C-alpha positions as CSV (number, residue, x, y, z in Angstrom):
1,X,25.0,-12.4,-22.6
2,X,27.2,-10.8,-20.0
3,X,24.7,-11.6,-17.2
4,X,24.5,-15.2,-18.4
5,X,28.2,-15.5,-18.5
6,X,28.5,-14.2,-15.0
7,X,25.8,-16.6,-13.8
8,X,27.6,-19.6,-15.3
9,X,30.8,-18.6,-13.6
10,X,29.1,-18.2,-10.3
11,X,27.3,-21.5,-10.6
12,X,30.5,-23.2,-11.7
13,X,32.2,-21.9,-8.6
14,X,29.4,-23.2,-6.4
15,X,29.6,-26.6,-8.0
16,X,33.4,-26.9,-7.4
17,X,33.7,-25.3,-3.9
18,X,32.1,-26.4,-0.6
19,X,32.0,-22.8,0.6
20,X,32.1,-19.6,-1.3
21,X,31.8,-15.9,-0.8
22,X,30.7,-13.8,-3.8
23,X,31.1,-10.1,-3.4
24,X,28.7,-9.1,-6.2
25,X,25.1,-8.8,-7.1
26,X,23.6,-11.8,-8.9
27,X,20.8,-11.6,-11.4
28,X,18.9,-14.7,-12.6
29,X,16.9,-14.4,-15.8
30,X,17.2,-10.6,-15.7
31,X,18.1,-10.7,-19.5
32,X,20.3,-7.7,-20.4
33,X,19.4,-5.6,-17.4
34,X,21.4,-5.4,-14.2
35,X,19.9,-6.8,-11.0
36,X,17.8,-4.4,-9.1
37,X,20.0,-1.9,-7.2
38,X,18.4,-2.9,-3.8
39,X,18.9,-6.7,-4.3
40,X,21.8,-8.9,-3.6
41,X,20.0,-11.7,-5.5
42,X,17.4,-10.8,-8.2
43,X,15.4,-13.8,-9.5
44,X,13.2,-12.7,-12.3
45,X,10.5,-15.3,-13.4
46,X,6.8,-15.1,-14.1
47,X,6.3,-18.8,-14.3
48,X,8.6,-20.2,-11.6
49,X,9.2,-19.7,-7.9
50,X,12.0,-19.7,-5.4
51,X,12.5,-23.1,-3.8
52,X,14.0,-23.0,-0.3
53,X,15.6,-26.1,1.4
54,X,12.9,-28.7,2.4
55,X,13.3,-30.6,5.6
56,X,11.5,-32.1,8.6
57,X,11.3,-30.4,12.0
58,X,14.0,-32.8,13.3
59,X,16.3,-31.8,10.4
60,X,15.6,-28.1,10.9
61,X,16.4,-28.4,14.6
62,X,19.8,-30.0,13.8
63,X,21.0,-26.9,12.0
64,X,23.9,-25.5,14.0
65,X,23.7,-21.9,15.0
66,X,21.0,-20.8,12.5
67,X,21.3,-17.2,11.4
68,X,18.5,-14.7,12.1
69,X,16.4,-14.5,8.9
70,X,17.2,-18.2,7.8
71,X,14.2,-19.6,5.9
72,X,13.4,-23.3,5.3
73,X,10.3,-25.2,4.1
74,X,9.1,-27.5,6.9
75,X,7.7,-30.7,5.3
76,X,6.0,-31.7,8.6
77,X,4.1,-28.5,9.0
78,X,3.8,-27.8,5.2
79,X,4.8,-24.2,5.9
80,X,7.7,-21.9,5.7
81,X,9.7,-21.5,8.9
82,X,11.8,-18.4,9.8
83,X,14.5,-18.2,12.4
84,X,14.2,-14.8,14.2
85,X,17.5,-15.0,16.0
86,X,16.0,-16.7,19.1
87,X,13.5,-19.4,17.9
88,X,12.0,-20.9,14.7
89,X,8.6,-19.4,13.8
90,X,6.1,-21.1,11.6
91,X,4.8,-18.9,8.9
92,X,1.4,-20.6,8.7
93,X,-1.6,-18.6,7.2
94,X,-3.5,-16.5,9.8
95,X,-6.9,-18.1,10.3
96,X,-10.0,-16.1,9.5
97,X,-11.3,-14.1,12.5
98,X,-14.1,-15.7,14.4
99,X,-16.1,-13.6,16.9
100,X,-15.7,-15.0,20.4
101,X,-11.9,-15.1,20.2
102,X,-9.8,-13.1,22.5
103,X,-7.6,-10.5,20.8
104,X,-4.2,-9.9,22.3
105,X,-3.0,-6.5,21.1
106,X,0.5,-5.1,21.6
107,X,-0.2,-1.3,21.7
108,X,2.8,0.8,20.9
109,X,3.2,4.6,21.0
110,X,5.0,4.6,17.7
111,X,1.7,3.8,15.9
112,X,0.3,7.2,16.7
113,X,-2.7,5.9,18.7
114,X,-1.5,4.5,22.0
115,X,-0.4,7.1,24.6
116,X,1.7,4.4,26.3
117,X,3.1,1.0,25.4
118,X,1.0,-1.8,26.8
119,X,-0.4,-5.3,25.9
120,X,-4.2,-5.7,26.2
121,X,-6.4,-8.7,25.8
122,X,-9.9,-8.0,24.4
123,X,-12.8,-10.4,24.7
124,X,-15.1,-10.4,21.6
125,X,-18.7,-11.3,21.4
126,X,-21.8,-10.9,19.2
127,X,-25.6,-11.2,19.8
128,X,-25.9,-7.7,21.3
129,X,-29.6,-6.8,21.0
130,X,-30.2,-4.2,18.3
131,X,-26.9,-5.1,16.5
132,X,-26.9,-8.9,16.9
133,X,-24.7,-9.6,13.8
134,X,-21.9,-7.2,14.8
135,X,-18.9,-8.3,16.8
136,X,-17.9,-6.1,19.8
137,X,-15.1,-5.8,22.3
138,X,-16.3,-5.9,25.9
139,X,-14.2,-3.2,27.4
140,X,-12.9,0.2,26.2
141,X,-10.1,0.5,23.8
142,X,-6.9,0.8,25.8
143,X,-8.5,-0.5,29.1
144,X,-6.5,-3.0,31.1
145,X,-9.6,-4.5,32.7
146,X,-13.4,-4.5,32.4
147,X,-15.2,-2.2,34.8
148,X,-16.2,-3.9,38.1
149,X,-19.2,-1.6,38.7
150,X,-21.0,1.0,36.6
151,X,-19.4,3.8,38.7
152,X,-15.9,2.4,38.3
153,X,-13.6,5.4,38.4
154,X,-10.3,3.7,37.8
155,X,-8.0,4.5,34.9
156,X,-7.5,0.8,34.3
157,X,-11.2,0.3,33.2
158,X,-11.6,3.7,31.6
159,X,-9.0,3.1,28.9
160,X,-8.0,5.9,26.5
161,X,-9.9,9.0,25.5
162,X,-10.1,10.3,21.9
163,X,-11.1,13.6,20.2
164,X,-13.6,13.3,17.3
165,X,-12.0,12.1,14.1
166,X,-8.5,12.0,15.7
167,X,-6.5,8.8,16.1
168,X,-4.3,9.9,19.1
169,X,-5.5,8.4,22.3
170,X,-5.0,10.0,25.8
171,X,-4.4,8.3,29.1
172,X,-5.4,10.1,32.2
173,X,-4.1,9.0,35.7
174,X,-3.1,12.2,37.4
175,X,-2.5,14.2,34.2
176,X,-3.0,13.8,30.5
177,X,-0.6,11.7,28.5
178,X,0.6,12.8,26.0
179,X,0.8,16.4,27.2
180,X,0.7,18.0,23.7
181,X,-1.5,21.0,23.1
182,X,-5.3,20.2,23.1
183,X,-6.8,20.4,19.6
184,X,-9.7,22.6,18.7
185,X,-11.7,20.8,16.0
186,X,-14.0,22.5,13.6
187,X,-14.5,20.5,10.4
188,X,-17.2,19.0,8.3
189,X,-16.4,15.2,8.4
190,X,-17.5,12.0,9.9
191,X,-14.8,9.9,11.5
192,X,-12.6,8.7,8.6
193,X,-11.1,5.2,8.5
194,X,-7.5,6.6,8.4
195,X,-8.1,8.1,11.8
196,X,-10.2,5.3,13.4
197,X,-8.2,4.0,16.4
198,X,-10.2,0.7,16.3
199,X,-9.1,0.0,12.7
200,X,-5.5,1.0,13.4
201,X,-5.0,-0.9,16.6
202,X,-7.3,-4.0,16.2
203,X,-7.0,-4.5,12.5
204,X,-8.9,-4.3,9.2
205,X,-12.7,-4.5,9.7
206,X,-12.7,-3.0,13.3
207,X,-14.2,0.5,13.6
208,X,-16.1,2.9,15.9
209,X,-19.9,2.3,15.9
210,X,-22.1,4.7,13.9
211,X,-24.8,6.8,15.4
212,X,-27.4,4.4,14.1
213,X,-25.7,1.4,15.7
214,X,-25.7,3.1,19.1
215,X,-29.4,4.1,18.7
216,X,-30.2,0.5,17.8
217,X,-28.3,-0.9,20.9
218,X,-29.8,1.8,23.2
219,X,-33.4,1.3,22.1
220,X,-33.8,-2.4,21.1
221,X,-32.8,-4.3,24.2
222,X,-35.7,-6.2,25.8
223,X,-35.4,-3.5,28.5
224,X,-34.5,-0.3,26.6
225,X,-31.6,1.6,28.1
226,X,-33.1,4.3,30.4
227,X,-30.3,5.1,32.8
228,X,-26.7,3.9,33.3
229,X,-27.9,0.7,34.9
230,X,-28.9,-0.9,31.6
231,X,-25.7,-0.3,29.6
232,X,-23.7,-1.8,32.4
233,X,-26.1,-4.7,32.9
234,X,-25.7,-5.6,29.1
235,X,-23.0,-7.9,27.9
236,X,-21.0,-4.8,26.8
237,X,-20.5,-3.7,30.4
238,X,-20.5,0.0,29.5
239,X,-19.7,2.2,32.4
240,X,-19.1,5.8,33.5
241,X,-15.6,6.3,32.3
242,X,-15.9,10.1,32.3
243,X,-14.4,12.4,29.6
244,X,-11.8,15.0,28.8
245,X,-13.1,18.6,28.7
246,X,-13.3,20.1,25.2
247,X,-11.7,23.3,26.3
248,X,-8.4,22.0,27.8
249,X,-8.4,18.2,28.0
250,X,-8.8,18.0,31.8
251,X,-10.6,14.9,33.2
252,X,-14.1,15.2,34.5
253,X,-16.9,12.9,35.9
254,X,-15.0,9.6,35.8
255,X,-17.3,7.4,37.8
256,X,-20.5,9.5,37.2
257,X,-20.9,9.9,33.4
258,X,-20.5,7.7,30.4
259,X,-19.9,9.2,26.9
260,X,-18.9,7.0,24.0
261,X,-18.2,8.4,20.5
262,X,-20.0,7.3,17.4
263,X,-18.3,7.8,14.0
264,X,-21.1,10.1,12.9
265,X,-20.9,13.9,13.1
266,X,-23.8,16.2,13.8
267,X,-22.2,19.3,12.2
268,X,-18.8,20.9,11.9
269,X,-18.6,21.5,15.6
270,X,-20.3,18.5,17.2
271,X,-20.2,14.7,16.9
272,X,-22.8,12.2,18.0
273,X,-22.3,10.0,21.1
274,X,-24.0,7.6,23.4
275,X,-24.3,9.4,26.8
276,X,-25.7,8.1,30.1
277,X,-25.7,8.7,33.9
278,X,-28.1,8.0,36.8
279,X,-30.9,9.9,35.1
280,X,-30.8,9.0,31.3
281,X,-29.3,7.0,28.5
282,X,-29.6,8.4,25.0
283,X,-27.8,9.6,21.9
284,X,-26.7,13.2,22.0
285,X,-24.3,15.6,20.2
286,X,-21.2,16.9,21.9
287,X,-18.2,19.1,21.1
288,X,-15.7,17.4,18.8
289,X,-12.7,18.5,20.8
290,X,-14.0,16.6,23.8
291,X,-12.2,13.4,24.7
292,X,-14.4,10.3,25.0
293,X,-13.7,6.6,25.3
294,X,-14.5,4.3,22.3
295,X,-15.9,0.8,21.9
296,X,-14.9,-1.1,18.8
297,X,-17.0,-3.4,16.6
298,X,-16.8,-5.1,13.2
299,X,-19.2,-6.6,10.8
300,X,-19.0,-10.3,11.9
């Protein structure tokens, strides 16, 4: 009864005053309980919603000095609009992902994956022989550009390096970033989703390829991959991005060797990867503490 009385008083004040400041919490339909301690306005219904002001785009734009966080329902767009302090944003539903779209990703260090803040655009495609139904990105995670030749030794095309089953990426220009101590990994585990940088950075559904998927891609092209020429000639444009040494994280063989992690372990000390150079291209095991690039895919 007390809550209802308070509500009637508040509503009465709103009806009689053009502008009002109420320095109290308000609970609507909260029965005999107080409003939630974290809420200024607690609306409690299981069969009714909260109805914001409804207006056209023209009417919305006529609002003088809208406050950051102001919300209206736009009758032209048939969607909620939110003012972010600079401009109105339409809160329309995110369309379903379609392979072939370009992903624009804002990588930030605070996410625990990116070694540096940067924005990267990733082209996506499917139809890769051996795994035709999967959707792939066409450059390494964290790479600013696609490799220009198979022996491209630039940091821009190499992207970031990852230790097996670890989400932290490493950039290497003249030294390793971040410079934290290199991790020695001995554990019995495949690459788990919580540590998968593809899932974390690109979104739900994206992941590192399994060993079987790399075997299928390596073996089932019309011209099976024999040396580094075939991986680079494919639509994936895989190149010799080099690697970080398992012992200390130093950079080696950028421009001469390509090693790409799978999400599948061999044993507690080694993970499986696609490896190629001028002599061969095949699936091998390698030390889990090594830092290799990753390519991301998703079930289309």
